[in-house]
N, C-alpha and C positions, 0 to 999 in steps of 0.2 A: 447334491452340490459337489462339483469336481474339486480335486485337490488344489488346483490353481485358484479357484474361487475362494476356498477356505484361506489360502495364503493371502489373497488380496484383502479380504475382510479382516484378516488378522493384522495386516499392516495398518489398515485404517483404525482398528481398535487400539493398536500400539501407539499411534499418533495421538489419539484422544487421551489415552492413559498418561502419556508423558506430559501433555499440556495440563491435564487436571492435577497431576502430581505437583507441578511447579506453579500453580495458579496464584499462589500468595507469596512466592519466594522473592519477589523484587518489585520495585515501585513502578509507577505508570510512566509510559514514554510520552514524549512531547505530542506526537500525533494522536495517540489514544486519549490523552487528556483533552486535547482540542476538540475531538469529536464527541467525547463525553460531555463537554460543555455545550455542544450542539443539543444533546438530549435534554439538558437542563434548561435550554432556552429554545423551545419549539418555534419554528418559523416556516414560512413557505419555501425559503431557500437561505443561502448563506453567502458570505463574501467570497470565499475561495472555492466552494463546491456546491453543487445541487444538494437537495436536502435528505436524500434517502439514508445516508450513513447516520445522520442524527435521528431520523425517524425510527430506524431499526433499533436504536439503543434506548428509546424512550421507555418501553415496558420494563427493561432491566432496572432503570433508575427509579421508576415509579413504584415497583413492587419490592425490589431488593437493591437499594442504592449502595454503590461502592465499586471498587476495582474488580472484585471477583465476578460480579454479575456482568460487567462489561466484557470480561474475558470469556465467560460462559457463552455469551452471544456470539463472540468471534469464533470460538471452538465449534459451535453448532454450524455456523456458515461454512467454515473450512471443512467440516465433515461432509456437509452436503456437496461441497465442491469436489471432494475426493470421490464420492459415490457417482456424481455426474461424470467426472473424468474417466472413471472406470467403465461406466456405461458407454461413453463415447469411444474409448479405445477398443472395446469389444465390437462396436459397430464398424469401426474403421478397419479392423483386422479380425474378421470373423473366423478365419482359418488358423489363427495363431493363439494358442492358449497362454503363451509366455509374454506376449507383447503387453497385454493389460497389466500384468503383474509388474513388469519392468517400467511401465509408464508411471505407476505409483511410486516405485523405488526412486526413479529420477526426480519426480515431483517432491518427494519427502527428503531427498538428499540436499535440496536447496535450503540454504540458511535462511533466506527470505521467507520461504514457506513456513519454516518453524517459527520465525519471529512474528509473522502475520497471524499465526495461530493464537497469539496472546494480545495482539494490538489491532483493534478494528481501524481500518483505513478504507476509503472508497474502493480501492482495488479489490477488496475481499468480496463484497456483494457484486461488483462488476464481473468478477470471475463467474459467479453463479448465473447471472443473467446471460452472459456471453455463451456459456456452455448450453444453457437452455435454448438460446437462439440458434446455435449450430444444430442441435438435435431436432429442433422444430423445422428448420430449413431443410434438413435431410429427409424428414417425413414428407414435407410438401413437395420435394422433388420427385418422390415416388408417386404421390397422388394428392391433388389439390383437395382441400377440405376447409369449409368455412370455420369449423371449430378450431382447427389448427392455425388458420390465419389469425383468428382472434387471439389465441395464445401467443402467436408470433408477435402481434402488435403490442400485447401487454409486456412481453419480455423486452422488446425494443424500447418501449416507453420507460420501463424500470431502469434500463441501462442509461437512458438520457437523464433520468432523475438522479443518477449516481455520480457521473463524472463527465466533464465536458469532452474528454478525449473519446467518449463513446461514439462521436461522429465518425470514427474509423470503421465502426461496425457496418452501417449501411453502405459505405463506400466499398468495403470488402465484399459485401453480398452482391453488389452490382457488378463488380469485376468478376466474381465467381460465375454469376449467371451469364455474363457475356462470354466467358471462356467455355461455359457449358452450352452456349448457343440456345439459352432458354430465357434470356432477358425479355424478349418480346412476348413470349407466351405468358410469363408471369405478369407483365404489365397489362395484359388483357384480362386478368382475373379480377372480378369485383372484390373478391376476398382480400386481395393485396391492398386495395385502396381503403377497405374497411380497416385493415391493420394499420395503415398509414394514419388514418383519422384517429384511431384509438391512441396510437403513440403520440400524435400531436396534442390531443386533448390532455394526456397525462403530463405534458410538459408545461401546461398553463401555470402551475405554481411558480416555476422558475421565471417565466416571462413576467408574471404579475409582480413578483418580488423585485425583479430588475427594473421594471418601469418605475416602481415606487422608490428605488434607490439609484436612479440615474444610470442604470446599466453598469453598475460598478463591477459586477462579476466578470462581464465580458471585457471591460477595459483592463481589469487585472489579469485575466488570462492572456490577453494579447500582449500586454507589457511583460508578463512573466515569461512568455515564450520567446519574445523578441529582444528582451533586455540583454545588455552586454555584448561584447564583441565575440563573434563566432570564431572558434579556434579548433583546428583539427586535433590539437593536443588534448583539449577538454573532452572531445568525443572519444578519443582513444582511452583516456583515463576511465571513462564510463564503461567501456568494454572490459577493461581490466577488473573494474569493480564487479561487473556482472559475472566474469569468469569465476571469481571467488564466491560471490553471493548466491549464484544459482547452481553451484557445484561444477567443478572443472569438467567432470565427465559429461554432464548434461549440456554444458555450454559448447564443448568441442563437438559433440554429436550433433547439436543443432546447427553449428557452422557447416559440418559435413553434409547435412541434409540440404542446406541452402546451396552449397556448391554443386551437389549432385543435381538439384533441380535446375540450376542455371545451365549446367552442361547438357541436361536433358532437353531443355528448350533449344539450345544451340544445335543439337543433333536431331531435333524434331522427333524426339522420343517421348512417349507418354510415361512419366515417372509415377504419377499418382492416379488413384481412383477419384471419382467425383468428390466423395466425402473428404478424402485426404487433401485434395486440392483446396477445398473450402477452408479447412483448418490451416493449411500452409499460407494461403493468401491473407487470412486474418492475422496470423502470427507475424508475418513479414511486415504488414502495414503498421501494426502496433510497435514492433521492435524498431522499424525504420523511423517512426515518429519519435520514439525515445532516443534513438541514436542521434537524430538531427537536433532535437531540442537540447540535448546535453552539451552541444557545442558551445553554448553561451556560458558554460560554467556551472550549470545546475547538475549536481551529481547525487541524485537520489535513487539508489539501486532498485527500490521497490516499484519504481515506475514501470519496469519491464516485466512485472509479475504475470500479467495476463498473457503477454507474448510467449513467455517460456512455459506457462501452463499449456497453451495450445500446441506448442512445439513438442511437448513431452511424448505423446504417442508416436509421432514421427521419429523422434530421437531414439525411443525404445526399440522400434522396429529396425532402425539403422544399427543399433548396438547388436542385436541378434544376427542381423545380416553379416556384419563385419566379423563377428565371432565365428560364424559358420563358414564363411567363404574365404577369409583372408588367412595369412600365415602367422608364424610365430611372433614376428615383430608387432603385428597388429594386436595380437592378444596381450602381449607385454605392455604395449602402450595403453590399451584400454584398462588393463589391470592397474597400472600406475595411476592413471587418472581417477579410477574408481577408489583406489586406496587413499589418494589425496583428498577426495571428496568425503570419504568416511572420516578421515582424520580431522578435517575442518568441522564436520558435524559433531563428532565426539567432543572436540574442544569447546564448541558452543555450549553444549549441555553441561560440561564440567564447570565452565565459568558460571553459568546461570544457577546450577544446583549447589555448588560448593563455594563459589566466590573466593577462589584461592589467591586473593590479592597480595597476601603476605609471602606466598611461595612462588608465584609467577610474576617476575618483575615486569612492570609496564602494563599489567592486566587491569589496573585500576581505571584506566581510561575507558574501558568498556562499560563501566558502571556510572560514569559521570551523569549520564542522562536518566539514570534509574534510581539513584540513591541520594539521600540527603535533602530532597526537595520537600518532603513532609515536614522535616524539622525546620527548614528555612521558612516555609509558609507559616508555620505555627509561631515562630519567633517574630516574623514580620507583623502578624496580627497583634501579638502582645505589645510590640513597640508602637503600633498605631493607636492602641488603647491608651498606652502610657502617655503619648504625646497628643492625645485628643484629636485624632484625625480619622476620617473614614476612607482615606485613599491609600492605595498601594501603587507605586509605579515600578515597572520592570522595563528593561532596556531591549527586549526582543520578544516577538509574538510567541515563539516556541518556549521560551523561558516563562512567559506570562501564562501560557496554558497550564503548566504544572502548578505554578503558584496559585492560579485561580481555582484549579481542581481541588487542591488540598485546603483552600480557605473558603470553599464554596458555601459553607454553612455559617460563616462568620458575619455576614452582612456587609463585608468590606467591598469597596469599589476598586476594581483592578483596571489600570490603564497602561498603555504601551507608550514609551517616550522616545522611540527611535525615529519619529517623524514620517514613517511610512504608513499608508492606509492599511487597515487590517480589520478583522471581525470585531475586535474589542472596542474599536472606535464606534462601531454601530451599536454595540451593547451599552457601553459605559461613557461614551463621549471621549473627545480628545483631551489630553492633560492641559491644564492652564497654569500659567506662572503665578496666578493669584491664589492657587491652591496650596495648602500645606499637606504634604504626603510623605510616606516612608518609601524610599527608593531601595530596591533590592537589585544587586548586581552580582550574579555568579561569576567567579573568576576561575579560569583554568589553573590547575594546581601548580603548573610549572612557571607561572608568571609571578614576579615578586610584588608588583604594584597593581592594585585594581584601577580600572578606568572609571573615573567619576563622570557621570552624565548629568548635565544641567540644561534646563530650558532657559532661554533668554528671559531675563527678569526674575529668575528663581535662583536661590543660593542653596546649595546642598552641603550639609555639614556631616562628616563621618561620625557615626555613633559607635559601631562595634562590628565584629565579624563573627561568623559561625564556621568553625573548622570541623567539617564532618569527616570522621575517620571510621574505618572498618578494619578490625584486627590490627590497629595501630597504624594503618596506612591511610594517608589523606586521599579521599575520594573527591570531595568538593570543598570549595571555600566561597562563602557568601559574605558580601559586605552590605551593611545597612546604613543609610543616610537619612537625615531629616532634611527635607527640602521645604523651603518656605519663601514667600515673596521677599525680594530685596528691600 
């Protein structure tokens, strides 16, 4: 094993060690709790996503229920993603020993990569299937094989069972094959059509579930992507968020790769090998979809995770190229971006490992989604028992997911009262004014007065609040109401 291979595997091992070390140091996030509830409620599909993310988590909750087993599953998948990314980088740049190493460095510098290491979201397994699809496609480009076509169909089917945005993958493959002038030859292969049939058959659970539920997932995805006024300011804010979330160095290098590719097209110069071109097309389509959909105000940085994962080998190669060929200013700029990326990375781990809310003013906001929810859920269940009701109401699906997770063994029924369709409506029904329930409303700590939420025909009376503090600093404030028919 070469020294660079040892370094690469050492980086992967360090990633695993850090995530195992902090596996129990903070509470569950909204998304992780939501998909953990998927695992506790197995189904053919779900309201907002296809089923794979829930199916993956079922064994962990069956054998070792709890947050730690959810995170172990996530760490396992992110480790597989790291190994596949390393393999891909080696294949894309066989003559460069350093490019695979720096591919991992850029991938691990991303704050989103680190956070995804603890919180399972559909993007995590989607990375796995997409990397396998790329590696399989590159094998098929060298030589057609029925076995490889079957695997190819399975990986595409798994991607479709993971996230609706996986539609980008076959589109990218067709564009790549057209650029390679191989689309016709692939279409003539019986193995490709076998792969298409396999992928289509694997999507049957999603179709059946949507038929049974009035195509609610497709309606939600369409409304989710088209809702709100599209504004360039929103799209630009998403780019700023990605600049920080995916490491300033990796982001800038990715932009430089895109610019160089555009200039290469304008100059009719081939900038990429076939494999590099496939990765670039896939990354660009995914990042383009994220950039466009963010224009309506949806700012969720982890949406771009797959795009920046695929961009990592190209960005790593660009980094080494700039370092070798450019002058002092270029090296200073790269060093500054790298230093800023490392600083953000260190800050993230300092916050998560030591929770210095008392010494770093304003840092308590980073923990509002992670701390206090266990205590709030426990108190809500106690109040429900005291007031003889089996219902808890919460005012937002993301809040509901954490309350539901922490009260999952209580037998309580959790409902969302924001009036928007959501997965909890399908599980537990919509709240009714004729019901007596305990309403939980988390309040941002800078607000003086909580917002009381009432259904028409229901009157909610304030009972008490829970002021959750850590080292004397308020992290979360929860208000509890007794809601009953007027």
